[in-house]
C-alpha positions as semicolon CSV with decimal commas, in nm:
position;residue;x (nm);y (nm);z (nm)
1;X;12,522;9,100;10,204
2;X;12,884;9,064;10,311
3;X;12,938;8,973;10,679
4;X;13,110;9,310;10,732
5;X;12,800;9,497;10,608
6;X;12,575;9,286;10,831
7;X;12,805;9,353;11,127
8;X;12,784;9,730;11,069
9;X;12,403;9,723;11,060
10;X;12,378;9,500;11,370
11;X;12,626;9,721;11,557
12;X;12,413;10,026;11,479
13;X;12,093;9,860;11,606
14;X;12,262;9,746;11,928
15;X;12,407;10,093;11,980
16;X;12,060;10,246;11,948
17;X;11,914;10,016;12,212
18;X;12,208;10,090;12,444
19;X;12,164;10,467;12,400
20;X;11,794;10,433;12,480
21;X;11,865;10,261;12,808
22;X;12,135;10,512;12,902
23;X;11,903;10,812;12,863
24;X;11,600;10,639;13,018
25;X;11,675;10,789;13,361
26;X;11,687;11,144;13,221
27;X;11,364;11,095;13,030
28;X;11,178;10,940;13,323
29;X;11,187;11,242;13,555
30;X;10,864;11,410;13,437
31;X;10,649;11,458;13,124
32;X;10,845;11,764;13,012
33;X;11,166;11,562;13,025
34;X;11,006;11,272;12,839
35;X;10,836;11,471;12,562
36;X;11,055;11,786;12,536
37;X;11,387;11,671;12,689
38;X;11,330;11,924;12,968
39;X;11,376;12,212;12,720
40;X;11,745;12,180;12,801
41;X;11,907;12,091;12,469
42;X;12,084;12,350;12,250
43;X;11,911;12,474;11,935
44;X;12,167;12,329;11,694
45;X;12,120;11,980;11,839
46;X;11,740;12,000;11,820
47;X;11,769;12,142;11,467
48;X;11,982;11,850;11,348
49;X;11,737;11,612;11,515
50;X;11,442;11,789;11,354
51;X;11,602;11,773;11,010
52;X;11,696;11,409;11,055
53;X;11,340;11,322;11,159
54;X;11,222;11,430;10,816
55;X;11,443;11,171;10,646
56;X;11,277;10,837;10,585
57;X;11,324;10,541;10,354
58;X;10,991;10,575;10,172
59;X;11,049;10,945;10,106
60;X;11,404;10,883;9,988
61;X;11,277;10,616;9,746
62;X;11,022;10,865;9,613
63;X;11,280;11,143;9,568
64;X;11,513;10,905;9,381
65;X;11,225;10,817;9,147
66;X;11,143;11,186;9,092
67;X;11,506;11,269;9,005
68;X;11,529;10,970;8,771
69;X;11,206;11,046;8,582
70;X;11,186;11,427;8,586
71;X;11,554;11,512;8,611
72;X;11,667;11,828;8,786
73;X;11,317;11,972;8,731
74;X;11,208;11,721;8,995
75;X;11,339;11,970;9,251
76;X;11,014;12,163;9,200
77;X;10,806;11,851;9,274
78;X;10,947;11,850;9,626
79;X;10,672;12,101;9,697
80;X;10,421;11,815;9,697
81;X;10,536;11,801;10,060
82;X;10,630;12,169;10,093
83;X;10,985;12,149;10,224
84;X;10,996;12,528;10,236
85;X;10,758;12,530;10,534
86;X;11,073;12,532;10,747
87;X;11,145;12,881;10,608
88;X;10,817;13,013;10,750
89;X;10,904;12,866;11,090
90;X;11,258;13,000;11,070
91;X;11,150;13,353;10,977
92;X;10,858;13,404;11,216
93;X;10,624;13,111;11,298
94;X;10,874;12,919;11,511
95;X;10,913;13,224;11,734
96;X;10,535;13,271;11,759
97;X;10,481;12,904;11,854
98;X;10,758;12,896;12,116
99;X;10,632;13,209;12,293
100;X;10,326;13,012;12,408
101;X;10,549;12,795;12,630
102;X;10,319;12,488;12,618
103;X;10,380;12,111;12,580
104;X;10,181;12,014;12,268
105;X;10,006;12,167;11,967
106;X;9,663;12,089;12,111
107;X;9,749;12,263;12,438
108;X;9,833;12,567;12,224
109;X;9,457;12,597;12,154
110;X;9,420;12,743;12,504
111;X;9,686;13,000;12,429
112;X;9,484;13,124;12,134
113;X;9,119;13,067;12,237
114;X;9,124;13,059;12,618
115;X;8,880;12,835;12,805
116;X;8,536;12,791;12,650
117;X;8,316;12,528;12,489
118;X;8,442;12,632;12,147
119;X;8,798;12,593;12,268
120;X;8,727;12,242;12,395
121;X;8,592;12,146;12,053
122;X;8,897;12,298;11,882
123;X;9,122;12,125;12,134
124;X;8,963;11,782;12,078
125;X;8,970;11,821;11,699
126;X;9,343;11,890;11,715
127;X;9,406;11,589;11,944
128;X;9,212;11,354;11,714
129;X;9,386;11,498;11,409
130;X;9,728;11,449;11,567
131;X;9,667;11,088;11,674
132;X;9,517;10,986;11,338
133;X;9,806;11,142;11,146
134;X;10,062;10,976;11,374
135;X;9,909;10,630;11,319
136;X;9,891;10,699;10,944
137;X;10,258;10,790;10,922
138;X;10,356;10,485;11,129
139;X;10,153;10,261;10,897
140;X;10,340;10,403;10,600
141;X;10,670;10,352;10,781
142;X;10,576;9,988;10,850
143;X;10,525;9,911;10,481
144;X;10,832;10,103;10,367
145;X;11,076;9,949;10,613
146;X;10,939;9,599;10,549
147;X;10,984;9,617;10,173
148;X;11,324;9,782;10,206
149;X;11,464;9,528;10,451
150;X;11,324;9,230;10,260
151;X;11,503;9,347;9,946
152;X;11,840;9,309;10,120
153;X;11,793;9,002;10,339
154;X;11,658;8,690;10,167
155;X;11,413;8,543;10,414
156;X;11,542;8,190;10,362
157;X;11,892;8,300;10,468
158;X;11,765;8,331;10,825
159;X;11,687;7,959;10,835
160;X;11,314;8,028;10,870
161;X;11,052;7,892;10,633
162;X;10,792;8,140;10,509
163;X;10,536;7,868;10,577
164;X;10,596;7,913;10,949
165;X;10,463;8,269;10,942
166;X;10,105;8,305;11,066
167;X;9,808;8,408;10,853
168;X;9,879;8,640;10,563
169;X;10,216;8,752;10,697
170;X;10,476;8,795;10,424
171;X;10,853;8,818;10,480
172;X;10,825;9,199;10,446
173;X;10,575;9,198;10,736
174;X;10,815;8,990;10,947
175;X;11,104;9,231;10,889
176;X;10,882;9,535;10,948
177;X;10,763;9,402;11,284
178;X;11,117;9,311;11,395
179;X;11,263;9,651;11,306
180;X;10,970;9,844;11,455
181;X;10,991;9,648;11,780
182;X;11,364;9,723;11,809
183;X;11,301;10,089;11,730
184;X;11,005;10,088;11,967
185;X;11,211;9,958;12,259
186;X;11,460;10,237;12,202
187;X;11,190;10,500;12,166
188;X;10,972;10,399;12,462
189;X;11,241;10,412;12,729
190;X;11,416;10,729;12,617
191;X;11,144;10,970;12,501
192;X;11,267;11,294;12,340
193;X;11,623;11,228;12,461
194;X;11,618;10,910;12,250
195;X;11,476;11,105;11,959
196;X;11,752;11,367;11,964
197;X;12,045;11,132;12,028
198;X;11,932;10,888;11,760
199;X;11,892;11,174;11,518
200;X;12,243;11,303;11,591
201;X;12,388;10,958;11,516
202;X;12,163;10,924;11,213
203;X;12,278;11,261;11,079
204;X;12,643;11,157;11,106
205;X;12,569;10,830;10,925
206;X;12,371;11,002;10,649
207;X;12,651;11,256;10,591
208;X;12,908;10,976;10,566
209;X;12,680;10,770;10,341
210;X;12,601;11,071;10,120
211;X;12,968;11,157;10,069
212;X;13,056;10,793;9,995
213;X;12,782;10,737;9,740
214;X;12,832;11,081;9,585
215;X;13,203;11,012;9,531
216;X;13,131;10,663;9,395
217;X;12,872;10,802;9,151
218;X;13,110;11,072;9,027
219;X;13,393;10,819;8,992
220;X;13,183;10,550;8,818
221;X;13,008;10,780;8,568
222;X;13,078;11,077;8,347
223;X;12,855;11,366;8,248
224;X;12,839;11,216;7,898
225;X;12,729;10,876;8,038
226;X;12,440;11,043;8,218
227;X;12,324;11,257;7,925
228;X;12,330;10,958;7,689
229;X;12,077;10,777;7,909
230;X;11,828;11,061;7,962
231;X;11,614;11,283;7,735
232;X;11,715;11,631;7,624
233;X;11,655;11,901;7,889
234;X;11,670;11,642;8,169
235;X;11,952;11,841;8,331
236;X;11,772;12,179;8,316
237;X;11,634;12,319;8,640
238;X;11,393;12,562;8,475
239;X;11,095;12,481;8,256
240;X;10,816;12,623;8,043
241;X;10,442;12,579;8,061
242;X;10,465;12,226;7,916
243;X;10,691;11,948;8,038
244;X;10,959;11,906;7,770
245;X;11,091;11,553;7,833
246;X;11,070;11,262;7,591
247;X;11,179;10,917;7,711
248;X;11,067;10,737;7,393
249;X;11,425;10,665;7,279
250;X;11,542;10,521;7,613
251;X;11,256;10,399;7,835
252;X;10,932;10,450;7,635
253;X;10,715;10,333;7,925
254;X;10,810;10,647;8,115
255;X;10,620;10,866;7,871
256;X;10,298;10,706;7,997
257;X;10,387;10,814;8,350
258;X;10,470;11,165;8,234
259;X;10,184;11,237;7,997
260;X;9,891;11,007;8,076
261;X;9,615;11,180;8,276
262;X;9,595;11,129;8,649
263;X;9,399;10,811;8,727
264;X;9,498;10,650;8,395
265;X;9,846;10,539;8,487
266;X;10,008;10,883;8,471
267;X;10,105;11,159;8,711
268;X;9,909;11,424;8,522
269;X;10,201;11,671;8,533
270;X;10,230;11,737;8,158
271;X;10,119;12,102;8,205
272;X;10,415;12,139;8,434
273;X;10,401;12,515;8,482
274;X;10,041;12,506;8,606
275;X;10,114;12,210;8,831
276;X;10,415;12,377;8,996
277;X;10,213;12,698;9,043
278;X;9,938;12,501;9,218
279;X;10,197;12,324;9,432
280;X;10,348;12,657;9,530
281;X;10,014;12,811;9,628
282;X;9,924;12,498;9,823
283;X;10,265;12,498;9,989
284;X;10,237;12,860;10,098
285;X;9,900;12,792;10,265
286;X;10,026;12,477;10,434
287;X;10,337;12,662;10,555
288;X;10,139;12,958;10,688
289;X;9,932;12,716;10,897
290;X;10,237;12,653;11,113
291;X;10,398;12,328;11,224
292;X;10,173;12,023;11,210
293;X;10,074;11,867;11,545
294;X;10,335;11,591;11,537
295;X;10,709;11,590;11,588
296;X;10,735;11,920;11,395
297;X;10,580;12,125;11,674
298;X;10,740;11,908;11,946
299;X;11,088;12,006;11,825
300;X;10,996;12,375;11,819
301;X;10,850;12,357;12,171
302;X;11,164;12,173;12,294
303;X;11,385;12,478;12,239
304;X;11,496;12,699;12,525
305;X;11,363;13,033;12,390
306;X;11,183;13,192;12,092
307;X;11,520;13,297;11,949
308;X;11,645;12,940;11,962
309;X;11,320;12,820;11,803
310;X;11,405;13,032;11,497
311;X;11,767;12,913;11,492
312;X;11,656;12,552;11,536
313;X;11,465;12,574;11,208
314;X;11,771;12,722;11,036
315;X;11,971;12,418;11,141
316;X;11,686;12,188;11,042
317;X;11,687;12,324;10,686
318;X;12,061;12,269;10,650
319;X;12,057;11,922;10,810
320;X;11,759;11,795;10,612
321;X;11,848;11,916;10,262
322;X;12,217;11,926;10,169
323;X;12,325;11,573;10,278
324;X;11,996;11,415;10,177
325;X;12,009;11,537;9,819
326;X;12,376;11,451;9,783
327;X;12,272;11,095;9,873
328;X;11,968;11,101;9,641
329;X;12,173;11,243;9,352
330;X;12,434;10,968;9,394
331;X;12,178;10,688;9,397
332;X;11,979;10,842;9,112
333;X;12,288;10,891;8,894
334;X;12,402;10,531;8,937
335;X;12,047;10,418;8,867
336;X;12,032;10,619;8,542
337;X;12,358;10,480;8,405
338;X;12,340;10,120;8,529
339;X;11,976;10,037;8,609
340;X;11,812;10,171;8,292
341;X;11,818;9,838;8,101
342;X;11,628;9,662;8,380
343;X;11,367;9,938;8,385
344;X;11,326;9,897;8,010
345;X;11,265;9,523;8,062
346;X;11,008;9,604;8,331
347;X;10,839;9,842;8,088
348;X;10,829;9,573;7,822
349;X;10,669;9,340;8,075
350;X;10,404;9,603;8,147
351;X;10,505;9,759;8,480
352;X;10,798;9,972;8,592
353;X;10,876;9,946;8,964
354;X;11,068;10,259;9,058
355;X;11,090;10,153;9,421
356;X;11,354;9,902;9,310
357;X;11,600;10,174;9,205
358;X;11,731;10,259;9,553
359;X;11,777;9,904;9,693
360;X;11,910;9,771;9,362
361;X;12,171;10,045;9,330
362;X;12,282;10,004;9,691
363;X;12,290;9,625;9,659
364;X;12,485;9,602;9,336
365;X;12,709;9,902;9,292
366;X;12,851;9,983;9,635
367;X;13,167;9,823;9,774
368;X;13,181;9,612;10,089
369;X;13,160;9,830;10,400
370;X;13,006;10,123;10,214
371;X;12,688;9,921;10,168
372;X;12,668;9,854;10,542
373;X;12,721;10,221;10,627
374;X;12,451;10,334;10,385
375;X;12,209;10,068;10,506
376;X;12,274;10,174;10,865
377;X;12,220;10,537;10,760
378;X;11,889;10,456;10,590
379;X;11,777;10,248;10,888
380;X;11,872;10,542;11,107
381;X;11,660;10,766;10,884
382;X;11,367;10,533;10,940
383;X;11,425;10,523;11,315
384;X;11,458;10,899;11,349
385;X;11,120;10,956;11,184
386;X;10,969;10,663;11,372
387;X;11,075;10,765;11,723
388;X;10,984;11,131;11,667
389;X;10,637;11,034;11,546
390;X;10,573;10,794;11,836
391;X;10,693;11,048;12,091
392;X;10,462;11,320;11,958
393;X;10,160;11,083;11,952
394;X;10,214;10,973;12,311
395;X;10,243;11,338;12,417
396;X;9,893;11,409;12,289
397;X;9,738;11,110;12,464
398;X;9,908;11,169;12,800
399;X;9,902;11,548;12,818
400;X;9,589;11,630;12,618
401;X;9,357;11,343;12,711
402;X;9,465;11,171;13,032
403;X;9,609;11,469;13,217
404;X;9,346;11,706;13,081
405;X;9,026;11,507;13,131
406;X;9,100;11,207;13,352
407;X;9,371;11,279;13,610
408;X;9,494;11,640;13,609
409;X;9,672;11,601;13,946
410;X;9,871;11,282;13,887
411;X;10,235;11,242;13,988
412;X;10,512;11,295;13,731
413;X;10,604;10,926;13,761
414;X;10,249;10,817;13,678
415;X;10,250;11,034;13,366
416;X;10,584;10,892;13,254
417;X;10,469;10,531;13,303
418;X;10,156;10,607;13,105
419;X;10,380;10,758;12,836
420;X;10,557;10,422;12,806
421;X;10,224;10,240;12,768
422;X;10,087;10,491;12,516
423;X;10,402;10,467;12,305
424;X;10,364;10,088;12,296
425;X;9,995;10,119;12,200
426;X;10,071;10,367;11,919
427;X;10,340;10,136;11,778
428;X;10,097;9,843;11,790
429;X;9,833;10,047;11,604
430;X;10,084;10,150;11,340
431;X;10,182;9,786;11,285
432;X;9,818;9,673;11,272
433;X;9,710;9,936;11,018
434;X;10,025;9,887;10,811
435;X;9,968;9,510;10,802
436;X;9,605;9,560;10,697
437;X;9,674;9,821;10,431
438;X;9,975;9,669;10,250
439;X;10,014;9,978;10,031
440;X;10,229;10,286;10,084
441;X;10,041;10,457;9,801
442;X;9,701;10,411;9,968
443;X;9,821;10,553;10,299
444;X;10,003;10,840;10,128
445;X;9,687;10,923;9,933
446;X;9,488;10,950;10,256
447;X;9,758;11,159;10,425
448;X;9,795;11,401;10,133
449;X;9,427;11,415;10,032
450;X;9,261;11,409;10,376
451;X;9,495;11,476;10,666
452;X;9,696;11,773;10,534
453;X;9,414;11,973;10,364
454;X;9,187;11,943;10,669
455;X;9,454;12,113;10,879
456;X;9,529;12,415;10,663
457;X;9,256;12,683;10,660
458;X;9,161;12,702;11,030
459;X;9,527;12,699;11,126
460;X;9,611;12,982;10,888
461;X;9,323;13,198;11,009
462;X;9,395;13,146;11,379
463;X;9,725;13,336;11,352
464;X;9,609;13,633;11,152
465;X;9,251;13,732;11,248
466;X;9,150;13,838;11,597
467;X;8,779;13,756;11,543
468;X;8,843;13,385;11,479
469;X;8,720;13,162;11,763
470;X;8,722;12,799;11,875
471;X;8,390;12,720;11,710
472;X;8,520;12,844;11,375
473;X;8,836;12,637;11,415
474;X;8,638;12,322;11,493
475;X;8,400;12,381;11,201
476;X;8,689;12,430;10,960
477;X;8,862;12,109;11,072
478;X;8,539;11,907;11,042
479;X;8,439;12,056;10,703
480;X;8,787;12,004;10,561
481;X;8,806;11,643;10,677
482;X;8,455;11,547;10,564
483;X;8,493;11,708;10,220
484;X;8,829;11,537;10,172
485;X;8,681;11,199;10,267
486;X;8,391;11,247;10,022
487;X;8,629;11,339;9,740
488;X;8,849;11,042;9,824
489;X;8,544;10,812;9,827
490;X;8,407;10,920;9,489
491;X;8,747;10,863;9,330
492;X;8,764;10,497;9,440
493;X;8,621;10,239;9,198
494;X;8,577;9,980;9,473
495;X;8,353;10,217;9,668
496;X;8,154;10,370;9,384
497;X;8,079;10,034;9,220
498;X;7,868;9,936;9,522
499;X;7,646;10,235;9,443
500;X;7,633;10,159;9,072
501;X;7,833;10,475;8,994
502;X;8,149;10,546;8,801
503;X;8,445;10,687;8,998
504;X;8,538;11,049;8,928
505;X;8,910;11,099;8,869
506;X;9,009;11,412;9,061
507;X;9,372;11,518;9,077
508;X;9,453;11,605;9,441
509;X;9,629;11,932;9,354
510;X;9,439;12,063;9,053
511;X;9,087;11,998;9,185
512;X;9,049;11,844;9,529
513;X;9,275;12,078;9,725
514;X;9,096;12,400;9,609
515;X;8,756;12,240;9,680
516;X;8,861;12,138;10,031
517;X;9,010;12,481;10,097
518;X;8,695;12,658;9,977
519;X;8,458;12,448;10,191
520;X;8,681;12,470;10,499
521;X;8,701;12,850;10,457
522;X;8,324;12,888;10,428
523;X;8,268;12,669;10,736
524;X;8,540;12,840;10,943
525;X;8,434;13,199;10,874
526;X;8,059;13,128;10,868
527;X;8,047;12,951;11,204
528;X;8,287;13,205;11,353
529;X;8,061;13,498;11,256
530;X;7,753;13,319;11,391
531;X;7,913;13,280;11,735
532;X;8,060;13,531;11,974
533;X;8,430;13,621;11,974
534;X;8,666;13,501;12,244
535;X;8,702;13,705;12,563
536;X;8,906;14,022;12,536
537;X;9,133;13,909;12,820
538;X;9,235;13,598;12,625
539;X;9,290;13,788;12,300
540;X;9,492;14,062;12,468
541;X;9,706;13,807;12,649
542;X;9,768;13,620;12,322
543;X;9,856;13,940;12,137
544;X;10,095;14,064;12,407
545;X;10,276;13,731;12,428
546;X;10,285;13,598;12,070
547;X;10,286;13,938;11,895
548;X;10,156;13,828;11,551
549;X;10,101;14,052;11,252
550;X;9,772;14,042;11,066
551;X;9,422;14,171;11,135
552;X;9,463;14,250;11,506
553;X;9,393;14,626;11,516
554;X;9,093;14,613;11,756
555;X;9,293;14,407;12,006
556;X;9,601;14,627;11,963
557;X;9,393;14,936;12,046
558;X;9,256;14,770;12,362
559;X;9,610;14,674;12,467
560;X;9,733;15,028;12,400
561;X;9,451;15,167;12,615
562;X;9,603;14,974;12,908
563;X;9,970;14,998;12,805
564;X;10,033;15,294;12,570
565;X;10,390;15,175;12,500
566;X;10,275;14,860;12,313
567;X;10,353;14,882;11,941
568;X;10,213;14,670;11,656
569;X;10,422;14,405;11,485
570;X;10,564;14,590;11,183
571;X;10,767;14,297;11,052
572;X;10,518;14,181;10,785
573;X;10,709;14,306;10,480
574;X;11,050;14,208;10,614
575;X;10,922;13,861;10,708
576;X;10,779;13,801;10,361
577;X;11,096;13,929;10,196
578;X;11,292;13,681;10,408
579;X;11,049;13,400;10,319
580;X;11,108;13,461;9,947
581;X;11,486;13,481;9,993
582;X;11,470;13,172;10,213
583;X;11,288;12,967;9,947
584;X;11,557;13,060;9,692
585;X;11,820;12,972;9,956
586;X;11,664;12,627;10,000
587;X;11,635;12,564;9,626
588;X;12,004;12,644;9,583
589;X;12,089;12,409;9,871
590;X;11,903;12,127;9,695
591;X;12,014;12,197;9,337
592;X;12,387;12,252;9,401
593;X;12,468;11,896;9,523
594;X;12,258;11,746;9,242
595;X;12,449;11,942;8,977
596;X;12,776;11,847;9,148
597;X;12,705;11,473;9,132
598;X;12,580;11,480;8,770
599;X;12,902;11,671;8,696
600;X;12,745;11,992;8,570
601;X;13,012;12,189;8,752
602;X;12,934;12,539;8,624
603;X;12,573;12,503;8,740
604;X;12,688;12,362;9,074
605;X;12,907;12,671;9,122
606;X;12,615;12,898;9,036
607;X;12,397;12,711;9,288
608;X;12,667;12,747;9,556
609;X;12,702;13,119;9,476
610;X;12,325;13,173;9,505
611;X;12,331;12,990;9,838
612;X;12,617;13,212;9,962
613;X;12,451;13,538;9,850
614;X;12,111;13,449;9,998
615;X;12,283;13,342;10,321
616;X;12,447;13,684;10,342
617;X;12,115;13,859;10,278
618;X;11,943;13,656;10,551
619;X;12,225;13,744;10,790
620;X;12,132;14,113;10,768
621;X;11,756;14,094;10,712
622;X;11,670;13,801;10,942
623;X;11,942;13,696;11,186
624;X;12,033;14,048;11,297
625;X;11,666;14,113;11,383
626;X;11,612;13,810;11,610
627;X;11,515;13,900;11,963
628;X;11,804;13,901;12,214
629;X;11,908;13,567;12,360
630;X;11,876;13,689;12,717
631;X;11,510;13,791;12,682
632;X;11,302;13,567;12,914
633;X;10,988;13,387;12,800
634;X;10,700;13,348;13,045
635;X;10,408;13,110;13,006
636;X;10,079;13,280;12,938
637;X;9,832;13,321;13,219
638;X;9,507;13,150;13,120
639;X;9,203;13,105;13,338
640;X;9,164;12,754;13,489
641;X;8,966;12,507;13,282
642;X;8,619;12,417;13,408
643;X;8,670;12,065;13,270
644;X;8,994;12,017;13,464
645;X;8,830;12,148;13,779
C-alpha cells in the first residue's frame, strides 16, 4: 500500500474514534438515548444508517463472486438473504412495528401477547434468539475483517514476527482483534448516535468509492472485453428452467461449482428456475415475519412516528442497493477481464478461491488514493454493521434481562453504564467464537440453516391471526430451532461418523427449509389450540393500536361493540400490490448499475425506466396513503408484569 492510501485509512479510523467520543454525552443520558438515539433523528438519516448497516465486507465478497460466476442472473440469488424484506417494512410492517412504541423486539412480545406465562416464554425465546444471532454475526464479521485486512497489510511490514503471537493466533486473527477493538471503542461510548453517524460517513465513502471504481472499470474495459471472458448468456437477466451457462472454454473449474450437486463441491443451482422459485417463497415468508430482532428492528423503533418508519425503509432501500451494486459491478467487471487467468491457474491446482477477487482487484488495479478511499469505505461498511449489531445485542441484555428481571427501578445512569459493559462482553464473545470457528462458511451455514428458519413461522402468524398466543410462539421457536439443529447435525460427516452413520446431504433451500417450516407450523398451531387465547383486553388494545389486516374478525367485532366507529384494515390488496411493484422497483435499482458498468447501455436505460415508472406508481399507491405526519403515536397500555413486581 502507498503511504497516501495508508494515511487515508488511518485518518478514517481516527475520525471514527473522535466522533464516538463527541457523541458519548448525548448517548449517555438514558437507555432510550443510548439504544434509539432518543427517537430524535430524522427518517432519512436513520434510513441511510439502516441501509449502510447492511453493507459488510463478507457480503460484498460474496456478491462479487455471484456476479462473476452467474453473471447478471446472480441478481436473483440475492434472495438467499431476501433483500426485498425492506419492501414489506416500507409498505406496511414498519408502520405496524413502530406503533407499538417499545424499545426492543422482545419487548414487543408484550404488545402482542400481554402479560402471562406464555408471554414470558415467548419473550425469553426472542431474547435468546436475538443474543445468539448477534454473537453469530459478530463471529462472521471477525473472520471476514481479519482475512480482508491481512490481504492488504503484510504482517511482516509491521515489524512484528508471527512467532510472537500467542497460541494458534494467525496474522488474520491479529488484524481482526485490532480492528474490532477500535470499532468497539467507538461503538461502546456512542450507542445509537455512533451507529447513525458512522453510517452517514460510511455511506458517503461507499458512494465515492462506487463512483470511482465504476468509472475505472468502464474506462479500463469494453463490452467486448467482458463478453470474450464469459460464457454466452452471462449478460442476460432472465433465465429458463435450467441454468444456461457453460464456463468450459474459459474457466472449466467453474462448471463444477455450477452443476455439481450440493454437498459434492457444487452449489446445486443447475435447475435454476426451481431454485429461484424456492428462494422467492422463502423470502416472502421471511419478509412477512417482520424485522429480525437485531439492528433491523432497532432502526425502525428509532424513528419518530409510524409514517417516518415507512419512509425510513424507503431510504434504506435506496441507500443499500444502488451504490453497493455499482461498487460490486465495478469490482466484478475488473475481476472478469483481468483476474480470470489467475482463477484458471487456481482451478488447475484444484481449488478456486473466489474470496480473492475483491482484494486482488482493489490491490492491483486501482490508482493511488482511490485504493485508500475504497479500503476506508469497505472498513466503514464493516464498522457500520458491527456497531449496529453490538448496539442491538446490548439493548436486549440491558432492557430485556437486567431491567426486566433483575432491577426494574434502576437509574438511567446505571442502565447506561451496564450498556457499556454489555457491549464490551458481546464484542469479546464475538471475537472468541470467531477465533474458535475460523470459517465464515460454517457460521453462515448455522445462521442461514438454523437462526433464520427458526424465526419465521411464529413471527408470521403473530401478525395475522388473533387466536395465536405466547405458548404457540414459544413452541414454534423451539420446534424450528431443534429441527434445524438436527438437520444440520445429520449433514455433517464429522458428527455422523461418531455414530457410524453416513451424512445426509440436504440442500438448505430445496429440503431443509420446507421441513423446518412444516414442523414449526405444526408446533405453533398445535400448542396454540391446546392452550387458551390471550385476554380480550390485550388483543383489543393490540388491534386498536397496530391495526393489522388478517384473521382478526372476532376482535374487530368486540372493538366495534365498544367503539362503533372502528373500521377494519382494508389495505390488504393495496399493500400486496405495492409489495409486488416494490420488488420490481428494487430489481431495477440493482440491475441498472450493473448493466451500466458492463456497458450494456440499452438495458441500463430500460432498468432506469422501470425504476422511474415503478417509483411513480408507488408515489400514488403507497406514499399518498401514508398516515399524516402530525398524527401522534401513544404507547400501548399493558397491565404491569407480575415478574417485574
